[in-house]
C-alpha positions as CSV (number, residue, x, y, z in Angstrom):
1,X,0.0,0.0,0.0
2,X,2.8,2.3,0.9
3,X,4.4,1.7,-2.6
4,X,1.0,2.3,-4.2
5,X,0.6,5.7,-2.7
6,X,4.2,6.6,-3.8
7,X,3.4,5.4,-7.3
8,X,0.2,7.4,-7.4
9,X,2.0,10.5,-6.2
10,X,4.7,9.9,-8.8
11,X,2.2,9.5,-11.7
12,X,0.3,12.6,-10.6
13,X,3.5,14.7,-10.5
14,X,4.6,13.4,-14.0
15,X,1.1,14.3,-15.3
16,X,1.4,17.8,-13.9
17,X,5.0,18.2,-15.2
18,X,3.8,17.1,-18.6
19,X,1.0,19.7,-18.6
20,X,3.5,22.3,-17.4
21,X,6.0,21.3,-20.1
22,X,3.3,21.6,-22.7
23,X,2.3,25.0,-21.5
24,X,6.0,26.0,-21.4
25,X,6.5,24.8,-25.0
26,X,3.4,26.7,-26.2
27,X,4.6,29.8,-24.4
28,X,8.1,29.5,-25.9
29,X,6.7,28.9,-29.4
30,X,4.3,31.9,-29.2
31,X,7.0,34.2,-27.7
32,X,9.5,33.2,-30.4
33,X,7.0,33.7,-33.2
34,X,6.2,37.2,-31.8
35,X,9.9,38.1,-31.6
36,X,10.6,36.9,-35.1
37,X,7.5,38.6,-36.6
38,X,8.4,41.8,-34.7
39,X,12.0,41.7,-35.9
40,X,10.9,41.2,-39.5
41,X,8.5,44.2,-39.2
42,X,11.2,46.4,-37.7
43,X,13.7,45.4,-40.4
44,X,11.1,46.1,-43.1
45,X,10.3,49.5,-41.5
46,X,14.0,50.3,-41.3
47,X,14.5,49.5,-45.0
48,X,11.4,51.5,-46.0
49,X,12.7,54.4,-43.9
50,X,16.1,54.3,-45.5
51,X,14.5,54.2,-49.0
52,X,12.1,57.1,-48.2
53,X,14.9,59.1,-46.5
54,X,17.2,58.6,-49.5
55,X,14.6,59.6,-52.0
56,X,13.2,62.7,-50.1
57,X,16.3,64.0,-48.4
58,X,19.0,65.8,-50.4
59,X,21.9,63.6,-51.0
60,X,25.4,64.9,-50.3
61,X,26.2,65.2,-54.0
62,X,22.6,66.3,-55.0
63,X,21.8,63.1,-56.8
64,X,18.3,62.0,-57.7
65,X,18.0,58.6,-55.8
66,X,15.9,55.9,-57.5
67,X,14.8,52.8,-55.7
68,X,12.1,51.5,-58.1
69,X,10.9,51.4,-61.7
70,X,10.6,55.2,-62.0
71,X,14.1,55.5,-63.5
72,X,12.8,55.9,-67.1
73,X,12.7,59.8,-67.1
74,X,16.3,59.9,-65.9
75,X,18.2,56.9,-67.3
76,X,18.4,54.7,-70.4
77,X,19.7,51.3,-69.7
78,X,21.0,48.9,-72.3
79,X,23.0,45.7,-72.5
80,X,26.3,46.2,-74.2
81,X,27.4,42.5,-73.9
82,X,26.2,39.2,-72.5
83,X,28.5,36.2,-72.2
84,X,28.1,32.8,-70.6
85,X,31.1,31.3,-68.8
86,X,31.1,28.1,-66.7
87,X,28.3,28.6,-64.2
88,X,28.1,32.3,-64.7
89,X,26.1,34.6,-67.0
90,X,27.9,38.0,-67.3
91,X,26.2,41.2,-68.4
92,X,27.8,44.6,-69.1
93,X,25.2,47.3,-68.8
94,X,25.3,50.9,-70.0
95,X,23.5,53.4,-67.9
96,X,23.0,56.7,-69.7
97,X,21.9,59.7,-67.7
98,X,19.4,61.8,-69.7
99,X,19.4,64.7,-67.2
100,X,21.6,67.5,-65.9
101,X,21.5,66.0,-62.4
102,X,23.4,63.1,-60.9
103,X,21.3,60.0,-60.7
104,X,21.8,57.1,-58.3
105,X,20.1,53.7,-58.7
106,X,19.9,51.9,-55.3
107,X,18.9,48.5,-53.8
108,X,20.2,46.5,-56.7
109,X,21.4,43.8,-54.2
110,X,17.8,43.0,-53.4
111,X,16.8,39.9,-55.4
112,X,13.3,41.4,-56.3
113,X,15.0,44.4,-57.9
114,X,17.6,42.9,-60.3
115,X,17.5,39.3,-61.7
116,X,17.6,37.2,-64.8
117,X,14.7,35.0,-66.1
118,X,15.0,32.0,-68.4
119,X,12.5,30.7,-71.0
120,X,11.1,28.2,-68.5
121,X,10.3,30.8,-65.8
122,X,13.3,30.2,-63.5
123,X,15.2,33.2,-62.1
124,X,18.6,34.0,-60.7
125,X,19.8,37.0,-58.7
126,X,23.2,38.7,-58.6
127,X,26.2,36.5,-57.6
128,X,27.3,37.4,-54.0
129,X,30.6,39.2,-54.2
130,X,29.8,40.7,-57.5
131,X,29.1,44.4,-58.1
132,X,25.9,44.9,-56.2
133,X,26.4,48.5,-55.0
134,X,24.5,51.6,-56.1
135,X,25.0,52.9,-59.6
136,X,25.8,56.6,-59.7
137,X,25.7,58.3,-63.1
138,X,27.0,61.8,-63.5
139,X,25.2,64.6,-65.3
140,X,24.5,64.0,-69.0
141,X,27.0,61.1,-69.1
142,X,27.1,57.3,-69.1
143,X,28.7,54.6,-67.1
144,X,29.2,50.9,-67.6
145,X,29.0,48.1,-65.0
146,X,29.5,44.4,-65.3
147,X,27.3,42.0,-63.4
148,X,27.5,38.3,-62.8
149,X,24.6,35.9,-62.2
150,X,24.8,32.2,-61.3
151,X,23.4,30.0,-64.1
152,X,22.8,27.1,-61.6
153,X,19.2,28.0,-60.7
154,X,18.3,28.3,-64.4
155,X,16.8,25.5,-66.5
156,X,16.6,27.1,-69.9
157,X,17.9,30.0,-72.1
158,X,18.1,33.5,-70.5
159,X,15.4,35.6,-72.1
160,X,15.2,38.7,-69.9
161,X,17.0,40.9,-67.4
162,X,14.5,42.5,-65.0
163,X,15.4,45.7,-63.2
164,X,12.9,47.2,-60.8
165,X,10.2,45.0,-62.4
166,X,11.0,46.3,-65.9
167,X,12.4,44.0,-68.6
168,X,15.6,45.1,-70.4
169,X,16.2,43.6,-73.8
170,X,19.1,41.2,-74.1
171,X,21.3,41.0,-77.3
């Protein structure tokens, strides 16, 4: 009988510990989800703030800052050359400034802003370590930049370069 009471007490405490553990797991899961969600919201807000600040505030050099597809009144973009090397598709782009102001294209490192598409619908973004910085084009002049894209994610022939959701013709 003595052992039965101890066994009952032990089973009861295990049951309560299991319930506490379940509640603890749920609490940890909910708390982590809130932290991750909040962090993503903060980072999104910071990026939007940076973009807005760069567009609305005067840049040190007086440049017009472009972060989206509204570059057409300021810049003509064309592909000077396109070559395929082992695992890499290389493009040399010409950015021609049509204005008497300095123009800067930003956020090219973001995959949604600058990528290649193949004829089967697959896409690939800039290669890490390639030239992903801003493009600054001086008044009434042009500049060239060479970009490299990995061909590994592609399944077919490259058919388009997409910059800020606008297709640029390939040679």
